[in-house]
C-alpha angles and dihedrals in degrees: 000000000000111000144134119259121255089251089061093047089052091047090053092050090047093054092044089055094048090046089063093053128067095202145065110284126199123237090241093059094048091045092051099042097043098038096238121145106253097228090049092046092052090056091048091050090052091055091045091050092050086053091054093244097115134024120224122217122196129206137045093326092036127139139103141293135171118284090207136032115275088251089060096054120074134183085252092060091053096044093051092046092055104026107023126231118003109245138148089198130022093235088068089065098037122017090194091066089074125046091204098056093104096051100027112116090203098051096080087049092056091046091051093048089049092050091050092048092048090050091052093046091048091052092051099087126170094248089055088054092050093050091048097053115113 
């Protein structure tokens, strides 16, 4: 089964929540509202901060907010920040990982599928999600 990990799902929900607010939001609030375990969320937010997707604020009024506008953040950005490169097969990320890449008839198909998936994920920004909610 091809699927994203729970950590990535939580990261997407977190960014969606932050994209609907124009303020610094505490981890407790995100955790409660998005049903994400607080300790797990804190680790996710650290990774998102390291990727430049969120900004962290410490202190009494501390919390997190987006480092960019919702239109500048895509599902692709979140997936790569949490899971690494998007690939159905390791040879699409690194040709050297398979000695058959040069002669393999399936390799170009995997690369094409990866490119199409990446393009769709890059187009799926958080402002598009906001405008499509009913």
